[in-house]
N, C-alpha and C positions, 0 to 999 in steps of 0.2 A: 504493500500500500504506500503510495507516494503522499507524504504530508507536506513536502516543501514545494511551493508553487512559484514559478517564474511567470510573470505577465509579459508577454511579447506583443509589442505594438509598433506602429509606424504608419505614416500617411499612405494614401493610395499610390501604387507604383514604386514603393520604397524597397520592395523585395522581402516583405515579411514571410511570405509563403516559402520562398527559397531558403531563408534562414531556418524556418520551422522544419523544413524537410531535411536539412543537414543535421539538426538535433535528432530528428526521427531516425536518420541513418546511424546515429550513435546509440540507438536503443532507447531513446527517451519518448515517453508517451506524450501525444499532443491532444489537447482539448480545444477545439476550434469554435469560437462563438458563432461564426457564420453557418457552420454545419449544424450546431445545436439549435440555432434559430429556425432552421428548416425542419429539424426533427420534432420540435414542440408543436408544429402545425401539420403533422402528418395526418392522413385520414384516420378517423376514430380517436384522435388524441383529444385530451381535455381542452387543449389550446384551440384546436380547430372547431370543436363543438361549441365553445364559447363564442367564437367569431361568427359561426353560422346563426347562433341564437340571437346575436346582436345585429348583424347586418342582413340576415336572411339568406336563403339558398342561392340567390344570384351571385354570391361571392365564390361559388364553386365552379370548377371546370367540369366538363362532361364525365371525366374519369374519377370525379370525387376529390380531386386535389384542389388546394386553394388557388383561386385565380388572382395571382399577385398583381397583375397590371390593373385589374378593376379595383382591388383594395388600395393600391398606390394612388389611383385617381381620387378615390373617396377621401383618403386621409390628407392628400396634398391640398384639397380644397377646403378641408374643415379641420381646424386645429383641435377642436374638442374631440373629434373622432380619433385623431392621431394620438392625443393624450390618453384616450380610453384604451387604444390598442397597446401603447407603450406600458400602461399600468397593468395590462393583462400579461403581456409577453415578457417584459424585463424580469419580473420575479421568477417566471417559469424557466427562462434561459439561465439565470443566475443559479437557481437551485440545481438544474440539470448539469451545469458545468461543474459545480462543486461536487456533485455525486460522482461524475466521471473522474474527477481528480482523485477522489477517495479510492476509486476502484482501480486506478492506474497501478501497474506493476513495476514501473521503473523507479530509480532512486529519487528522482524528482520529476515534476511534470511541467510542461510548457502550456500555458493557457494563452491561446492566440486571440487577441481582442483588438480589432481595428480602432475602436473608440474607447480604449482602456481608461484614459484620463477623463475624456469628455463625459463618460457615463458613470464615473466614480468607481469603476470596477477594480482600480488599483488597491482599493481597501480590502479586496479578497485575496491578494497575493502577498508573498513574502518579499519579493524583489521584482523590480521592473527592468525590462530590456527594450530599448528603442532602436529600431533600424532607421538610420538617418541618411537622407540624400538631399541635395540642393533642390529647391522648388523647380528650377529649370529642368533638371534631369528627371524629376518626378513627372513633370508635365510631358516631356518627350517620351518617356517609357510608357506612360499610360495611353497616350495618343497612339503609339505604335502597337500596343498590346490589345486595346479595347475598341479600336476604330471609333473613338469619340473625338469631338472637336477640342481644340486647345481651350476654348472658352468654357466648355462643360467641365473640363478638368480643373480649371481655375476656380469655378464655382464650388466644386467638391472640396478642393484644398481650402477654400475660404470658409467652408462650413465646419472644418475640423479645427482643433486647437492649433495655435500657431506653433511654428517650429521651435521658437525660443521657449515657449511655455512647456512643450514636451521635453526639450533638452534639460530644462531646469528641474523637471519632476523625475526624470528617469534615473535609476541607480546605475545602469550600464548602458552604453551607447555603442552600436556597431556602425561604422561609416561604410556604407555599401556603394561607394562610387568607383571601386576598382574592379579587379578581376575576380572570378569565382574562386580561384585558388587561394587568393588572399582572404576571401570571405570564410573559406573553410578553416583556415588557420585561426582566424578570430573566434569562430564558433568553438573550435577545439579548446582554445584557451579558456573561454567562458564555461564550457562544459566541465573542465577540470575544477574551476572555481566553484561551480554550482554543486558538483559532487561533494566537494569538501564542506561547503555550507550545509548541504542536506544531511550529511553524515554527522555533523556537529550540532545540528539544531535540536 
């Protein structure tokens, strides 16, 4: 059972997933907020049943899964509905992530949370790790990867905590502007540190 939790975060396009996967290759369990957010609204889940009860059956696709684009439109236009949804899902996501951390079999566990500081989830972890790149590179990588416009990426970056704010809050920072080989060395060094911390906690 892993009781030592590292919160891994970084802005869009920073390479969080790449870093998380290197930790996974070293045998460390990952708990990913984005995956958990999908799990808590699977068909027949309490999360999805509550959403259907609130918004009605038009919120479903023909196969019984949540129609995310319809839901996005509703909450985009109505702040009170967005608040309702967040109040439903955030506690479910938090609870599920902590449960998965408890069940993890590695010496420590990496909790991957894009909005770790923004949503106050850093209070759930023992230590925080930020993957950092310049806003220019962030924009370029995201445009190349997601086929979105530079303006869309700017808007997303603008909606997240500022780089300075994240840097001031993070316990550890990985600069991900270089080659993958350099990144692997940095992760290995942190892995050794975290093993040490986990074993002495």
